[in-house]
C-alpha positions as CSV (number, residue, x, y, z in Angstrom):
1,X,95.9,157.6,163.8
2,X,96.0,155.4,167.1
3,X,92.7,154.6,168.8
4,X,92.2,152.7,171.9
5,X,90.1,149.6,171.7
6,X,87.8,151.1,174.5
7,X,87.0,154.2,172.5
8,X,86.7,152.0,169.3
9,X,84.0,149.7,170.9
10,X,82.1,152.8,172.5
11,X,82.0,155.4,170.0
12,X,79.5,154.7,167.5
13,X,80.9,157.3,165.2
14,X,84.0,155.2,164.7
15,X,82.3,151.9,164.4
16,X,82.4,149.9,161.2
17,X,79.7,147.6,159.8
18,X,81.8,145.2,158.0
19,X,85.4,144.2,157.7
20,X,87.6,142.8,154.7
21,X,90.5,140.5,155.6
22,X,92.7,139.9,152.4
23,X,95.7,141.3,150.3
24,X,96.8,144.8,151.0
25,X,95.7,146.2,147.6
26,X,92.0,145.4,148.1
27,X,91.2,148.8,149.5
28,X,92.3,150.5,146.4
29,X,88.7,151.1,145.4
30,X,87.7,154.3,143.5
31,X,84.3,154.7,145.4
32,X,86.0,154.1,149.0
33,X,85.8,157.8,150.7
34,X,86.5,159.1,154.0
35,X,89.6,157.1,154.3
36,X,91.6,156.8,157.5
37,X,94.3,154.5,158.9
38,X,93.7,153.2,162.4
39,X,95.8,151.2,164.8
40,X,94.2,148.9,167.2
41,X,96.0,147.3,170.1
42,X,94.6,144.3,171.7
43,X,95.1,142.0,174.8
44,X,96.3,139.4,172.5
45,X,99.0,141.4,170.8
46,X,99.2,143.3,167.7
47,X,96.9,142.6,164.6
48,X,98.6,142.0,161.4
49,X,98.9,145.6,160.6
50,X,96.9,148.9,160.8
51,X,93.5,149.0,159.4
52,X,92.4,151.1,156.3
53,X,88.8,152.5,157.2
54,X,86.4,154.3,154.9
55,X,82.8,154.7,153.5
56,X,81.7,152.3,150.9
57,X,78.2,152.2,149.5
58,X,77.0,154.1,152.3
59,X,78.6,151.6,154.7
60,X,81.7,151.9,157.1
61,X,84.2,149.2,156.0
62,X,87.6,148.2,157.7
63,X,90.4,146.4,155.6
64,X,93.3,144.5,157.1
65,X,95.9,143.0,155.2
66,X,96.1,139.4,156.6
67,X,99.9,139.0,156.1
68,X,100.7,142.5,156.9
69,X,101.9,145.0,154.4
70,X,104.5,143.7,152.2
71,X,103.3,139.9,153.0
72,X,105.7,139.6,156.1
73,X,103.6,137.0,157.9
74,X,103.5,133.3,157.3
75,X,99.9,131.6,157.8
76,X,101.2,130.2,161.0
77,X,102.5,133.5,162.1
78,X,99.3,135.6,161.8
79,X,97.8,136.5,165.1
80,X,94.4,135.4,164.4
81,X,93.1,136.3,167.9
82,X,94.5,139.8,167.5
83,X,92.8,140.3,164.2
84,X,89.3,139.1,165.5
85,X,89.5,141.0,168.6
86,X,90.3,144.2,166.8
87,X,87.6,143.7,164.3
88,X,85.0,143.1,167.2
89,X,86.2,146.0,168.9
90,X,85.5,148.2,165.9
91,X,82.1,147.1,165.9
92,X,82.0,145.1,162.7
93,X,79.2,142.4,162.6
94,X,80.2,141.1,159.3
95,X,83.5,139.8,157.8
96,X,84.3,139.1,154.1
97,X,87.4,137.0,153.7
98,X,89.3,137.2,150.3
99,X,91.7,134.3,149.8
100,X,93.9,132.7,147.1
101,X,93.3,129.0,146.9
102,X,94.1,125.9,144.8
103,X,91.5,124.0,143.1
104,X,90.9,120.4,144.2
105,X,88.2,119.7,141.3
106,X,88.3,120.0,137.6
107,X,85.6,122.2,136.9
108,X,87.3,124.9,139.4
109,X,89.7,126.5,136.8
110,X,92.5,129.1,137.7
111,X,90.8,132.2,137.5
112,X,87.4,131.3,138.9
113,X,85.6,132.4,142.1
114,X,84.5,130.1,144.8
115,X,82.1,130.9,147.8
116,X,82.7,128.0,150.1
117,X,80.1,126.9,152.7
118,X,82.4,124.3,154.6
119,X,85.8,124.0,156.0
120,X,88.1,121.2,156.8
121,X,90.7,122.1,159.3
122,X,94.4,120.6,158.9
123,X,95.9,123.3,160.9
124,X,97.8,122.3,164.1
125,X,100.0,125.3,165.4
126,X,97.4,128.1,165.9
127,X,95.7,129.6,168.6
128,X,92.0,129.0,167.6
129,X,89.5,130.0,170.6
130,X,89.1,132.9,172.9
131,X,88.1,130.4,175.6
132,X,90.6,128.9,178.2
133,X,92.5,130.4,181.2
134,X,89.3,129.9,183.4
135,X,86.6,130.2,181.0
136,X,84.9,127.4,179.1
137,X,82.5,127.5,176.2
138,X,81.4,125.4,173.5
139,X,79.9,127.0,170.3
140,X,78.1,125.3,167.4
141,X,80.0,125.3,164.2
142,X,78.3,122.8,161.9
143,X,77.6,125.5,159.3
144,X,80.9,127.6,159.7
145,X,79.9,129.9,157.0
146,X,77.1,132.4,157.8
147,X,74.4,130.9,155.2
148,X,72.7,134.2,155.0
149,X,75.8,136.4,154.4
150,X,77.3,133.8,151.9
151,X,74.2,134.0,149.9
152,X,74.8,137.9,149.8
153,X,78.3,137.1,148.8
154,X,77.2,134.8,146.0
155,X,74.6,137.0,144.7
156,X,77.2,139.9,144.7
157,X,79.9,137.9,142.8
158,X,77.6,136.5,140.2
159,X,76.3,140.0,139.5
160,X,79.6,141.4,138.6
161,X,82.2,138.7,137.9
162,X,83.2,138.1,134.3
163,X,84.5,134.7,135.2
164,X,82.6,131.6,136.5
165,X,81.5,131.7,140.2
166,X,81.1,128.5,142.1
167,X,78.7,128.4,145.1
168,X,79.3,126.1,147.9
169,X,81.8,123.2,148.7
170,X,84.5,122.6,151.3
171,X,87.8,124.5,151.7
172,X,90.7,122.5,153.3
173,X,92.9,124.6,155.2
174,X,96.4,123.4,155.8
175,X,99.0,124.5,158.0
176,X,101.7,125.5,155.4
177,X,103.8,127.2,154.4
178,X,104.8,124.5,152.1
179,X,102.0,123.5,149.7
180,X,100.7,119.9,150.1
181,X,102.4,116.7,149.0
182,X,100.8,114.8,145.8
183,X,99.3,112.4,148.0
184,X,97.5,114.8,150.4
185,X,96.3,116.6,147.6
186,X,94.7,113.5,146.1
187,X,93.3,112.7,149.6
188,X,91.5,116.0,149.8
189,X,90.3,115.7,146.2
190,X,88.9,112.2,146.9
191,X,87.1,113.3,150.0
192,X,85.2,115.9,147.8
193,X,86.8,119.1,149.0
194,X,86.6,121.7,146.4
195,X,89.4,124.2,147.3
196,X,92.7,124.3,149.5
197,X,94.3,127.2,151.4
198,X,96.1,128.2,154.5
199,X,94.5,131.1,156.1
200,X,90.7,130.7,156.6
201,X,90.9,128.8,159.9
202,X,91.1,129.8,162.6
203,X,89.6,133.0,161.4
204,X,86.1,131.3,160.9
205,X,86.1,129.7,164.3
206,X,87.3,132.9,166.2
207,X,84.6,134.9,164.2
208,X,81.8,132.5,165.3
209,X,82.8,132.9,169.0
210,X,82.7,136.7,168.6
211,X,79.3,136.3,167.0
212,X,80.5,138.1,163.8
213,X,79.0,136.6,160.5
214,X,81.8,135.3,158.3
215,X,81.9,134.4,154.5
216,X,84.9,133.7,152.1
217,X,85.4,135.0,148.6
218,X,88.1,132.5,147.3
219,X,90.2,133.2,144.1
220,X,91.3,130.1,142.6
221,X,94.9,130.3,141.4
222,X,96.1,126.8,140.6
223,X,95.3,122.9,140.5
224,X,97.4,122.3,143.7
225,X,99.5,119.5,142.6
226,X,97.0,116.6,141.9
227,X,96.2,117.5,138.1
228,X,98.5,115.6,135.7
229,X,98.0,118.0,132.8
230,X,99.2,121.1,135.0
231,X,102.4,121.9,136.8
232,X,102.6,121.9,140.5
233,X,101.5,124.9,142.3
234,X,104.4,127.6,142.6
235,X,104.5,131.2,144.1
236,X,105.0,132.3,140.4
237,X,101.8,130.9,139.2
238,X,99.6,131.9,142.0
239,X,100.9,135.6,141.8
240,X,100.2,135.7,138.0
241,X,96.5,134.6,138.4
242,X,96.2,136.9,141.5
243,X,97.2,139.9,139.9
244,X,94.8,139.2,137.0
245,X,91.8,138.6,139.6
246,X,92.5,141.7,141.9
247,X,90.6,143.9,139.9
248,X,87.4,141.7,140.0
249,X,87.8,141.2,143.7
250,X,87.6,144.7,144.2
251,X,84.3,144.9,142.1
252,X,82.9,141.9,144.2
253,X,83.6,143.9,147.3
254,X,81.6,147.0,146.2
255,X,78.7,144.6,144.8
256,X,78.9,142.8,148.3
257,X,78.6,146.2,150.2
258,X,75.6,147.0,148.1
259,X,73.9,143.7,148.8
260,X,74.9,143.9,152.7
261,X,73.6,147.3,152.9
262,X,69.8,146.1,152.1
263,X,70.2,143.5,154.8
264,X,72.4,145.1,157.5
265,X,69.7,145.3,160.2
266,X,68.4,141.8,159.6
267,X,69.3,139.0,162.0
268,X,72.2,136.6,161.0
269,X,72.8,133.1,162.3
270,X,76.2,134.0,163.7
271,X,75.0,136.9,165.7
272,X,73.4,134.7,168.3
273,X,76.2,131.8,168.1
274,X,76.5,132.0,172.0
275,X,72.8,131.6,172.5
276,X,72.7,134.6,175.0
277,X,75.5,133.3,176.9
278,X,74.2,129.7,177.3
279,X,77.3,128.3,175.3
280,X,79.6,129.6,178.2
281,X,79.9,127.0,180.7
282,X,81.8,128.5,183.5
283,X,80.1,130.5,186.2
284,X,80.7,134.1,186.0
285,X,82.3,134.6,189.6
286,X,84.7,131.9,188.9
287,X,86.4,133.6,185.9
288,X,89.6,135.2,186.8
289,X,89.8,138.9,186.5
290,X,92.6,138.9,183.9
291,X,90.7,136.3,182.0
292,X,87.6,138.4,181.9
293,X,89.4,141.7,180.8
294,X,91.0,139.8,177.9
295,X,87.6,138.6,176.6
296,X,85.3,141.6,177.5
297,X,85.0,142.8,174.0
298,X,84.1,139.6,172.6
299,X,81.7,138.0,174.8
300,X,81.8,140.3,178.1
301,X,77.9,141.0,177.8
302,X,77.3,137.5,178.8
303,X,79.6,137.3,181.9
């Protein structure tokens, strides 16, 4: 089913409450009803794939396979701006990111869950802002994970997870697609970072500019390459732990929907990230028409 961005953003009957970005199997939830597939085209190109949209615990949710179905996209090849534009146009005000990560600390064992509250950006090839091309803005990002949404996620995970849930800590996002060197891994560990991955930035930055509350459920799959008692991380080891944890991740998503439902109408920090437009520095009449058209769905209300 194809739906234009314009109709997605204006028709309340088709809007979603929150989005889940992660693996293509996350939407295989028994309690997900009214399931449909929707393609959204954007001014920034095509998102990673079509969205699977349904109703979960009374809320409308959109699932997006981050790497495309069949895992076709490298972390650097993901069109993050298109993904976020599409999610915004669908009406979502919340994003739950589900991601495989490596552990940088002994206590975070493979199989554990982590709800990080900070990010360290080590990417360098990715488009990471909606600003530019004639419109300048500066958005606060000191707390990159929405605190209230992260608390709801942590409570949800702890309520259903059979494994340990770690709350807080920094997620180092590297460019990839190779895993980190041993020296890099030791450096990040010494800096106090808790986990390492390749995808949550620039997702979190773009979500903040779009005033969407963002939180991460990280699935620890390995000890990267710093741990002397464990083998270096490999695709085989990651997949083995991921396959074991996917059922638990689905249960957390259901519990998250239950917790979010009770707070869906409350104010969240991220929803006012542009400070009623004060974060946008450029005078409206100086913004080129082509730029205005591209960002209309993101912060057009402030222009």
